N, C-alpha and C positions, 0 to 999 in steps of 0.2 A: 501435488506435482511440484517438483523443484523448479525454482526460478533461475533465470540466467542473468549474469552480470556482464556487461560490456566494459572491459578493463583496458585502460591506457597503461602500457608497460613503462616503468621508469628506468630505462637504461639509455646510455648515451650513444645511441645509434640514430643519426638524423634520418636515415632512410626508413625507419620503422614508424609509419604514419597512420596505421589503422589500429583500432581497438581489437582485443581478442576476447572470445566468449569463454566464460567459466561457469560451472555449476555452483549454485549457492547451497551449501549444506544446511540442514535444518537448524543447527545451532546458530547460524548466521542469518536467519530469515529476516532480521531487522534491517539488513543492509538496504541502503538507497543510494542515489547519486551523491558523490562527494566524499565517500569513505575511502580511507587508505586500506589496502589489503595486501596480504602476502600470498603470492601465487606461484605455482611451478611454471618455469619457462625454460625449456630445454632441460639441461641437467641441474639447473640452479633454482633456488627459491628467491624471487625478486619482489620488489615493491611495485604495486600498481595502484591506479586511481579509478574508482568506479564512476563511469560516465552515465550509465543507465542500467536500470533493472527491468527486465521484461519477462513475459511468459514465453514458453517455447512456441515456436511457429509450427504449423502443421508438418508432421513428418520429422520433426527435430526431437531427438531424445537427449534430455539434459544429462542422463546417467552416463552417456558416452563422452561427455566433456570432462576435462580435468576439474577437480573441485578447488575452490578457494581454500588455502591452508590455514590462514589465521587473519585476525583483525587486530592491529596493534594499538588502536585508540579506543577511548571510551565514547567518543562522539565523532560525527563526520568532520573531516578536516576542511573540506571546501564547502562554501555555501554557493548559492546560485550566482551571486555577483562575481565571486572569485573565478568560477568556471567560465562565465561569459567573458571576463577580462582575459583569461588565458586563451580563449578561442579568438578574441579580437587580436591579441598579440600574434597568435599563429597565422592569422589571415593577413594582417597588415605587414608584419615583418618577415613573412614567408619562412617560418620555422615550423618544426613539428609541434604538435600539441603537448607532447611530453616535455619538450624543452621549455615551453611556456609554463606548464604546471610546476616544473621543478623550481621556478622562481619563488613559489609560495612555501617552499620547504627549507627550513634552516639547514644549511650545508648541502642542499640540493637532493638529499636522500635521507629518509627518516630511519632507515634500517642499514645494517651491515651484514654481509654474508660471509660466513667463515666455514671451512671444512671441519667436520667433526669425525672422530675415529672411534670405532668400537670393535671388539673381537667378533669374528664371524661365528655365529651359533653353530655348534657341532664340530668345530675345528679343534684339533689337538695340538699339542706343543711341538709336533714334528715339523709343521710348516711355520709355526710362530715361536720365535725365541728372541732373546735379547732384552736389554734394559727397557727400551721404549715399549716393546710388546707387553712386558710384565706390568709396566706402569698403566697402560691402557686397560689391561685385563682387570687390574685391581680397582681402578678409579671409575670404570664405566665409560660412557661417551665423553671424550675429551676434545676440546677445541684446539686447533693448530696453534693459536697464539699462546695458549697455556703450555703446550708441548715445547714450543720454541723458547719460552722463558725458562723452562726446566732443563732442556737439553741443547739449546743453541740452534742457530740457523741451519747447521749441517744435518739436523734431524729430518729435513725435507726429503733427502735422498733415501734414507732408511724407511721412512713412512711410505714413499712411493713403491719401494721394493716389497714391503709387507702387504700392501694393497694388491700389487701385481701377483704375488704368490697366494693370495686368498686368505691370508691370516687376519687381515683387518678389513673392515668395511668402511668406506669413506662416503659421506654425504654432506652436502652443504646445508647449513641451517641459517635462517635469517632471524636476526634479533634487533630490537630497537637500538638505534645508534646512540641515543641519550636517554637517561632516565631522570625522574624527578629526584631532587635531593631533599631528604627529610632529616630533621633533627629531633632527637629525644630530649624532652624537657620535663621538669617537675614544677608543679604549682600547688597552691593551697586548695584543699578540697572543701574547706569550711570558710565561713565568712570571717572577715578581719576581726570583728569584735569578739567572736568566740575564741579565736586564736590568742588575742591579747589577754583575755580573761584567764585562759588556761596557762599562759606563760607566767602570769603573776603568782600562780599557785604551784608552778612546776618544781618538782623535787627530783634530783638525780638526773641520769641520762643526759649529760651535758651536750653530747654530740647532737642528739635530737633537738635540744633546745636551741643550739646555735643555728641549725638548719631552718627551724621555724622562724627565728629572728631574721635570718637573711631573706626568707620569702616574704616577710612583712614589708620589706623595702623594695621588692621586685615582683613584677607580675608572674614571672617564671624564671627558672634558671636552667641552663643546659646541663645534660648529664654527660660529663666528660672529666678528664683528669686535668684540664686546664685551670689556671688560677681562678677564673670567674665561674667555674663549673661546679657540679655536684657529683660526687662519687656515689654510685648506686651500691652502697655498702649496707651493713647491718642496720645502721641508724635510719637510713632512708627507707629500707624495706619494712622496718618496724612501724614507722610512721604511716606508710602506705597501707599496711595491714590493719592499722587502727583507724584508718579513714581520715587522717589529718592532711595527707598530701595525695596527689595522684599524678600519674605519668601521662603525658600527651605527646603526640607527634605533630610537628609543625613543618610545613614545606618551606624550605630555605631558597630564597632568590639569589642566584649566583650573579654578582654585580661588581665588576672591576672598578666602577665609578661611585661606589656607595659612600666613599669618604669625601667626595667633592661637594663643596658648598660654596656659596657666594654671597655677595652683598649687592642687592639690586632693589632698593625700596621703590615703591610706586612713585612716579613723578608726574607733574602736571604736563600734559601734552602741549606741544607748541601749536600755534594756529594751523600750520600746514599738516601736522600729525592729526589734529582734531578733524580737519576737513577730510583727510583720508579715512579715518575711522568712521565718520558719519556715512560714508559710502559703503564701507565693508560690513558694518554691524547689521543693517537690514537684510543683506544677503545671507548672513549666518543665521539670523533669527528665522527667516522665512524659507530656508533651505532652497535657495534659488539657483545653485550650481553656476554662479557667475565666476568669471576669471578677472582678476585685477593685476595690473602691472604697476608696482610701486617703484617709480623711478626717482631716486634720491641721490644727491651728491654724496661722496664719502663723508661719513661723520654726521649725516643729517638725521639720524635717529630712526632708521628703518627697524632696528631690533625692538625698540619701544613700541612701535606699531604692531609688530609680531606679538609681543607680550600681551598687549591690551586686546588684540583680536583673539588670542588664545584664551584669555580670561573670559571673554564674552562667550566663546564656544563652550568652555567648561561650565559656565553658569547655566547653560541650556542643556547640560548633561550630554554634550557631544565630546568626541575625542579629537585629538589634534596630532598631525604628523608635521615635523619640522625637518626638512631635508637640507643637507649641507653638502657641498661638493667634495670636500676633503676631510679625511679623518683628523688632520691637523687642527681643524676648527672646532672639534668636538668639545674640548675642555672649556673654552671661553663661552660658547653658546650654552653649554650645560650649566655652568655656574650661574648665568643670568636667569635661566628658566627654573633651576632648582631654588634659587633665592626667592623667586616669586611664587612657585607652586609646590616646593618641597618634594616629598617622596612619590608624588604622582607622576614624576618624570623618569623616563628610562632611556637608555642608549642602545643602539644596535648598529654594528658595522662588521666588516669582514674580518677584522683582526681579533674580534672576540671569539671565544670558544663556541662551538656549536651548542653546547649546553647552556651557555649564557644567552645566546640568541633564542634558544627554545623557551627559556624562562620569560623573556620579554614577549615572545609570541603568545604564550599562554596568558600572561598578565594583561596584554592588550585585548585579547579575545574575552577574558572574564570581566574586563572593565576596571580591574584593580589598577592598571597603568592607564593614565589618562592622556599623557603626552609622551611621544617617542621622538627623540632626536637621532637622526642617522643619515647614512649615505644611501646610495641607490637601493640597496636591499630593503630598507625600511618601507619602501613604497608598497611592498607585497605582504604587509601584515593584514590580518582580518579587518575588514572595513565596515562591518555592520553598524558600529557606533560612530563612524568617522564623519565629522562635520566641517573640518578645516584642514587644508593641505597648504603648508607654507614651503616655498622653494626659494631658499636664500641664494644669492649670487646665481640667478637662474641662467646667466649667459655662459656659465662654465662648461667647457667641452667634456669634463669628466662625468657629466650627467648622461653621456652616451655610452652604453655598454659595448665593449670591444669584442665580445664573443657571443655566439648565438644563444638566445635571440638578441639581436643588436638593437634593443629598444632605446628610446630616449625617455628619460624620467618625466620631462615636461609633458610630452604628448600622452604618455601612459597615465599620468596623473589627471590630465584633463578628461580622459576616457572614464577612469574610475569615478571621478567627481560627478560627471554627467549621470552615471548610473546611480550613484549614491545620493545625489542632490547635495553635494558638498561644495563649499567655496574654495577656490584656489587663489592664493596670494603669491604672486611672483615678485621678487625683489632684486634690484641691482642698480648700481651706479652706471653700469655700462650694459644695458640690455642687449640681448641677441638681436641682430637685425630683423630676424623673422618675428620675434616677439613685439618689437616696437612697431613693425609694420602692421601687426594684428590690431594694435590700438588705433592706427590710422584708418583701418577698414571697419572698425567697430566690433571686431570679435572679442577683444579685451577692452577693459575700461582702464584708462590711464590715470594714475594718481601720482602727484609730484611733490617732492620735498626739495625745493631748490636751494636751501641754505643749510649750513651746519647749525647744530643746536648750540644754545648758550652764546650766540653771536660770534663763535669762533670763525676765523677766516680760513680760506683754503691756503695751502702752503705756497710759498714763492718757489718758482721753478726756474733753474738755470740750465742752459743747454751747452754741452761741450762737444765741439766738432773734433772728433778724434783724428781727422786728417791734419788739423792744425797742430795737435799735440805731437804727431809724428814728424811734421816739418820742424818743430822746435827741438827734436832729438829726444823726446820723452817716449819711451817704448813700454812703459809699465802698463799693466792692465788697469791701473788706477790713475786717473788724470790728476793734475796738480790742484785744480779747484775742488775736486772731491776729497783728496787727502786733507786739504786745508779745512774743509767742512767737518770731516770726521774728527780732526784734532781739536777744533773749537768746541764741538759738541761734547767730546770727552772731558775737556777742561771745565766745562760748565756742569758736569755731573749728570748730563743727559745722555740719551741712548740713540743709537742709529740702526737702521736696517739697510742691508745691501742685497740687491737682487742680481744674480747671474744665473741665467736659466740653462746652465750646463754643469753637470756634476763631473767628478773626477779631477785630475790635476792638469793633464794636457789632452787636448781634443784629438790630436793625431801625432804620430811619430813617423819621421821621415829620414831617409838617408840623404845627406847633403851631397854625396858624391854622384849618385845616379838618379835621385828624385823618387825612389821607390817609397811608397807609403805602406806601413804595416796595416794589413786589412784582415778582417775576420775570414777564416777559411770556410765558414758556413754561411756568411751573409755578405752582401755587396756594400759594406760600410767600413770605414776606418776603425781601428781599435783605439780605445781611450786609455791613457795611462792613469793608473790609480797608485798613489803613493803607499797606501796601506797594503802591505803584502808585496809591493813592488811588482805589480802585474799589469798586463794589458787586458782590458775587458771589452766585450761586445755588449752594447746597451740594447741590443735587439734579441739575441738568443742567450745572453748571460754566460757565454763561454769565456774561459780564462786562458790566457796565453802568456808564456814567459817573455820577458823583455830581452830583445836580441842585443848581443854585444857587437855583432857585426851584421852588415846588411845581408839578407838571404839571397840577394840577386848578384851584387858585385863584390861582396865580402869586405866592403869598406868599414872602417871603424868610426866613421863620422856620422853617428846617429844623433839626431836632434829632436827635441820635444817642442811642439808648436801648439798655439792656442791655449786658452785658459779656462779651467773649470773651477768649481768651488774650493777644491783642495789647494790649487795654486793661489787663489785669491786669499785664502786663509794664511798661506805661507808668506805672501807679500805684505799683508797687513801686519803680521808679527814683526817683520823687518822694518817697515816704515813707521809703525807706532809701537815702540817698545813698551811693554807692560800692559798693553791693551788686553782686555778680557774678551775672548771671542766665543761665540756659540755658532757652530755650523749645523745647518738644518737641510738635509737632502735625503735621498732614498738610502744612502749608505749609513746615516746616523740615526735613522728613525725606525729601526727594526723593532719588532715587538709591539704588543697591543697598546702600551702606554708610552711608546717612544716619543711621539710628537708632544704629548702633554708634559713629559719630563723636561724636555728642552725649553718649551715655552714658559713653563712655570719658573724655571731657573732664570730666564731672561726677564720675565715680568717682575720677579722679586728683586731685580737690580744687581744680580750676581754676575752679570755680563754687560759689557759696554756696547758690543756690536753683534747683531744677529745677521748672519749671512747665509744665503742659501738659494735654492732654486725657486720656482714659482710658488711653492707652498708658503713662502714667507710674505707673499704679496696679497694674500687673500684674507680679508675679514678681521685681521688682528687689530684690537683696539687697546693700545698701551699708551697711557697719558704721557709718559716720560720720553717717548720717541719723538724727537723733533727734527731728525735728519734722515733722509732716504737717498740712497744712491742706486741708480739703475744702470747697470753695465750691459753693453751690447744690446741696447734697446731695439736695434733693427735686425736682430739675428733671425727672426722669423719672416722678415719681409721678402726674402729671396727664395722662399720655398715655392714650389710649383703647386700652389693651392689658392683658390679664389678667396678663401677665408683668411689668408695670411695677414692682410691689413687689419681685419677685425681682431684677430688674436693679438697683434702688436699694440693696437690702440688700447684694448682692454687691459693688457698687462701693464702698460705704462701708467694709465690713469688709476688703476687699482693700487699699484705699488706706491705711486705718489701720494695716494690718499691715506697711507699709514702714518704720515708725518703731521704733527701739530694737532692732534685730536684732543688734547687737554687745553689748559689755559695758555700754554706757550706756543708761539708761532712756529710753524714748520718750514723747513727749507729742503729742496730737492735738487739733486744734480742728475741730469740725464746725459749719458755718454752715447754718442751715435756717429756713424759715418754717413748718415743720410738725414741731416736735420731738416731738410726741405720737404720730406715726404709728408703728405697730407695726414696720414694716420698718426704719425709722431707729432706733428704740429697740433692736431686736435687733442691728443693725449696730454701734451705738455700744457696746453691752455685749459685742460679739463673741460672741454666743450663738446659734449655728446651730440648736440644738435647739428653742429657743422660737420662732424664726422658722418652722422647718419645721412644727411642730405647728399653728401658727396658719394657715399658708398651705395646708397639705394639707387642712385642714378646709374652708377657703374653696373650694378646687378641687372637693372632693367635693360640697359643697352646690350649686354652680353647674354641675356636670357638665362640668368642664374636664379636660384632661390632668393627670395620667396615667390618669385613669379612662375617658377616651374618646380617640378620634383625631379630628384635624381635617384637612381638605383645603381649601385656600384657592384658589378660582378667581377670576381677575381678568380682566375684559374691558377692552379698551383701544380707543380710537378718537379721531379728531380731532373728530368731531361728538358733542357731549355727549348730545343726546337719542337719537341712534341707538345710542350705546354703552349707555345705560340700557335702551333697548328690547331690544337684543340680550341683555343680562343677564337681563331678565325672561322673554324667550322661552326661554332656556336653562334657567332655573329651572323653568318650567312643564314643559318636556320631561323634565327629570331627575325631577321629582316623579312624573310618570306612570310612568317606568321604575322608580323606587325603590319604588313602591307594591306591586310584585310580588315584592320581595325578602323572604326569610324573616327577615333581621335588619334592624331599622329603621335608616334613614338620615335624619337631620333636615337640612332645608335652612334656613339662616339668611340672609336677604337676598332680593334684592339690596340693597346699600347703597353709597353713595359712600364711597370710601376717605378716610381722614383727610387725606391729601394727595391731593386729588382730581384733580390734573393734574400730570404730570411730562413735560417735553420735548414739550409741545404734545399730549400724549396724555391724554385723560380716563380715569379709572380707576374701575371699579365692582367691588365684591367680592361673592362668594357663598361662604358657608362651608358645608361638609358636615361633619356631626358624627355619629359612631357608634362603637359598641364595636369593630367590625371593618369596615373600609372596603374590603376586597379586592374585593367584588362591585361596589362603586361605581366602583372603578378600571377594572374590566372594561367597565362601561357607558360610562365616559368615552372609552375606546378605540373601542368598537363604534359609538358615536354620532358619531364624528368630532371630538368636542371636543378630544381629545388632540392633534390635528394642526392645529387651527384657528390661523391666524396671529395672530389678535387675542385669544387666550385664553392665559393662563399658568396653570400648575398647580403649586401648592406643597404637597407632602405633608408633614405634621407641621410646619407653619410656626412659626417662633419670633417673628415679628412680625405684628401685625395692621394696621399702618399702610398 
């Protein structure tokens, strides 16, 4: 009797929440839960994940079910822990199981589907003719991509016509999205002593002799026409026939970071580092699944604690994940880990090719890769051997996924660690309020590094009130004290970092005659002027607009550019400091997989005097020659309608200031602000986390904000504004009636228009759910159909309210 597989279909339709039953053909009788399969679904062949294998129930005939078409892997893709984690993600973040399972697939899908064309059997040339028809008739089944490469994109219309007339048959085929890369190599087939003896007596055949001599100095050589390769010619073939050499195939790991190395010799831990490690080591040794928060000032040696904790895990044959918040930090962290652990370290992040990510995935599962450094996606590698998860800069908001499933790395890591009995080590100079609160309640264990290593002092911080600069008639984006600091730093041969968390040249363009601001036609935000290309760009939908020469409202020619972004800052620096060498680092200059590393390597090597950019320049960089930091518009986030605005501003100021003076030279920082009296800026300037936390946690408690409650943010979207508002109001009324019957109260806040009320022609209306425990509310969202509504997004534990 054929068995039946319950299969989760991997297509991006959030409403598809149930598994589908498929018959398991005899050739796939080995299938169990966790395997990836290719199954027919509608007119397509799609990827699916086997959730269960069962016998047919009474009255059920498996032969009436569609059969599984193919199995693309040699082993099951998911193990029991991975499936249970996906189910937890689905339940906690109110997403479909398929959306959760996709997180474990490099590129979100392991196959690609493509239409293939072949001549209809029995058809003659009366209904089929033309160059494309003849090509398909001669070549057999041909994929669309191959036909497009041969005949151009216009072949689509002719193919459709040939299919409509019955000349060609079209069907979609699913194929693996990536394949393994193999390299042909030659190596000696006899021991070295025998080869050396033979070469001493060798006569004639100089090409064969040269090849044997080369192989004496190398384990193997690639078969290729490259200078370091071997041509598979008569000499090589003759040696292979006589048994002197043999051909072998070796799997090649695709690695964009293979050439990166570093210098990071083991150092003696400070007393504070030793105290921290003494707490961490027993948890790793005994697989206690504990969570530690390593709170250390900037430059206190948190990375050395990570390295020594990782070494302990490796010594116990455990694997390690090192999670970082930004791709920009990859190079520096990788250098230190590779210097300590060599080729056992690999990298994974979204800018690498799917093939590179697949190689890391396979290497981690096989155990060949022992340590992986990466951004969010690294968390979903196979975890069977995982013993330690390190989350650096754990406070960063980039650890929250912005698309479904909207998971947080920290909370998901804690769930996986609890299942795998792994240790979690969180590190930050500015821990998230929720994380530090967990140390106060005993959920996490607090470890502290209160001083910089080697006796280095924290930088001296000066505050510039930009209101006073304006009174003095100075309207530049750079204050006089900051310009003076930059000039002195350059004259001493030292380097500076400038943070301005706004990219572009001018943040808005306005008509001086009537006050009209040029806004995006698709979003409710002003357009930003970018000098490159002379364009206005929307930073929400990425649309591009021409720069007007006259006002579109009053037709005035008095168009002015206001506000300052990184491009304008770069322009002013070139004027104020002639000859200064600048490196600008923002989203516009870091495109490509190695964009961040290229710019940082250039700056680290001393080929630039000033590194300026958005928040990516403020995170984690440790460059000894940087002695000056300038923070522009330090209060830009304080006025946002978000209860986390103060936390964001505090962390950004303290982290950016911490880039200065990390070597033997003392650092200096200038903070420019219009609100120097704000408690978040005061604490950031003083680099005093405790005072900020004490003030902020009181504020959160008084107003009933996290960590004292949970939030779920529901966002309704639609092209019609009034209909979108009406839909949100109806949903709020429905939820109110359902929540009234719950034993634990759930408060509904709203509906209210989002701060950015329209993005990409979609109006946005928020509803907030607040309660001490929202598990029952999540169940209602699923039961009522809100969870599968196409025009509603659900964000559990949102980090932003905009």
